C-alpha positions, 0 to 999 in steps of 0.5 A, a space after each residue: 868147055 869151060 866157060 865161066 866159074 860162079 862164086 861159093 856163096 854162088 856154088 853154095 845155092 846151087 848146090 842146096 837146090 840141087 840136093 833138094 831137087 835130088 831128094 825129092 826124086 829118090 822120095 819120089 821114087 817111094 811115095 805113092 800118090 794116095 800117100 798125104 805127102 803126096 801131094 805136098 812132094 808135087 807142090 816141092 819137086 815144082 817149086 825147087 825146081 822154079 827156083 833151081 832153073 832161075 839160078 842159071 837164069 840169073 848167072 846167064 845174064 850175070 856173067 854173059 856165059 858162052 852158049 850153044 844149040 843143044 848145049 848145057 851149062 854144069 857145075 863142077 862143085 869142086 872148082 866152082 867152074 862152069 862148063 858148057 856140053 
């Protein structure tokens, strides 16, 4: 169910975080815990996850989207629509 939409600039911000988060997840699959980059990747994953959640928190406060228990919002990157699933 569509509950709203975001601006193009807001969409670009979450798209960047979404792509970074996915890239780090893929990197985590190939980096070993004793690799020199592992600690940096873990810190980056934490920071990115925090920024990702902060974006959603800001948008919910700004737009007052409808919610439901156990529901999640998703963004359609083609239309900028926010959908409650």
